N, C-alpha and C positions, 0 to 999 in steps of 0.2 A: 439542726440544717444537717444537711450534706455536703461537706464539704468540695470543695473544685477538688477536680481533677489537680491543678496546677500545685494547690498546698496538698495532697496526697502523695504527688511526688518528693515535694519537699519533704514532708515526713517518712517517706519511704529513704531517703536519700540520708536524713538524721542518725536515721535504725540502724544503717549501712557503718555511717562515719563509727556509730556506737559500738557496734558488735566489730569492726575490723580497720578502722583508722580510714583517712580520709582516699586513702588507694583501693579500699574497695567499693568508692563510687565509678560506677559504667553507668550512661546513658540505657544501655540492655541492663544492665540489675535491677536499675532504679524501675526501670519500666516493667522487669518481669516483678519485683515485689510489691507493684499496685494492681501488677491483670490489666496490662493495656498492652498495645501491639509495640514492638522495641523502637517504631519512629514515633510513637507520640510522644514526648519528652520533647521532641525537635519542635513540636509545636509552641512549646512555652520557655524552650533554652535553647541558645544558641550549640552550648557544647557542653563537655563535664565542667569548667570555669566556673561557666554562670549557675549552674544547678550548686556549686559548692559556693560560690555566693550569695546566693539565697538563703542556705543555711544558717553559714556566718552572721549574714543581715539579721533575720529572726534572732537568731541567737543575741546579736548585740544589743537588740530591741527586750529581750530577755532581762540582760543584765541592767536595763537603762529601766526596768518595772522594778526589780529588785532595789536597784537603790531609792528610787520614789515612793516605793512604801516603805521601805527602811525611815526615811524623810516624814513622811505622813504619817506613819503610825505609831514612832517611837517618840514619847511624851521630849524626853530629851536628848540633846544633840550628840553627845557622846555615845548615850545607849545607840541613834540611829546608825552612827560609822561604825561600831562594833558590829550591830546586827549586818549593816550593807558589807561588812568584810568577812564576815563567815559565811555569809548567803556567798559572796564571788566564790572562798573557798570553794563551799560545798559546790554550787557549778561545776567548778575544776576538776572535780575530786570525781563527780558522777556522772559527767560528759570529758573525760578526757581527750577521747579523738575530735571533738568540736569543740574544747578547748584550745586545742590546738591548732586549728583550723584557722579560728578568728587573730592569730597572729603568726600564721608561717607561712603565707603565698601572697607577697608582694604585686603577682602578678593579676591575682582576682581585684585588686583596687585601682577603679578606677577614678582617675581623678573628680571631685565633686560628684560622683557615683551613688549609689544608693547604698551597698555597703560603708563607705566611707560617711555619708551621711548620718548611718546607724550607728559607727563605732562614735561619731563625735556627740551625738544624741546621749550614749550609755557614758562618756568621759564628761558632758554638760552634767549629767544628774548626779555624778559621784564629786564632781565639783562644788553643787548647792552644799551636798553633806562634812562638804570640808570647810565651806564657808559659814552654812550655820553654827559647827563646833569652832573658827573662831570668830563669829560674832557674839557668840554667849561664853568668850572670853575664855573659851579652854583650849587654844591651841595658839602658837607663835603667831604672832603677827608679820607675819611672812606674806611675797606676793602669793596669792591664791591659786594661780593656775601654776606654780611651780611648787605648791604644796603640796596638791593634789597629782603632778607630773611624778612628783617621786616619792605616794603613796602608792599609786596605779602601777608605777615600773616596780615599785619594791615588790606590792601582792603578786605581779606576775613573775616576777623573778623566783619567788617564794613556789609558790605551783609550779612554776614550771619547772622547778629542780624535782619536789616532790614527785611530780609524774613522770619525772624520769628517773627516776628510785636514785637521788643522789641524795635529799636529804638524812642528814647519817647524826645520833649523839653526839659522836666527837666532833662534831661542825658548829654544834650550837642549834643545829635542825631537826632534834628526836620530835619535836611536835611543830608544825610551820604556824597551828595557832596561837602558841606561846609566843613567838617572833612574832605577828603581827599585834598581838594585843603589847609589845614593849614599844614596835613602830608606834601603836597611840602614844603611847606616855611619852616618847623623844618626840611628838609635835606639838606637843605642852609647851609655856612659855617659859623659855631657860630657870627664871626662879624658882620654877615647881619644882625641877630637875636637882636645887642645889639642896642638900641635907645639912 
């Protein structure tokens, strides 16, 4: 099935972000990449922020799908959570420009808009993973939303530090996947941490 012009424009914007960061995206550059007139993007997007928002919205749905797949395909909640974390880190490493876009520009987020809804869908899917981990007795019995927020914020910080080339062994950050694994261990009930 042939992609619509709107989807092709979003694909082109995503590729430009992958190649040169969000600053590489102009509606003229996107139009040129797709091979349409420089006015064509304005039929689908009000301005540059709108197309950046569309890329970010799609990528939040990508994260949501990664989290949902981990929960669906892993027979054990801890394995599901670890797969989701690995996929999240891999996404950030593979698409650093788009990863930064997801969390960098508050001007793109219209309260109750499609981007905010997509971000909350991704968070809801991660919350389901944490809840399954808790229900299986593997995680501390703390409020699920706060535990998810702690996990999400820490993962975001780890990926952001690595993408900014600030992850160094002398900081305990030689490999952020090791730190992420430690985080899962720390989510366990307190008695599980005692030796």
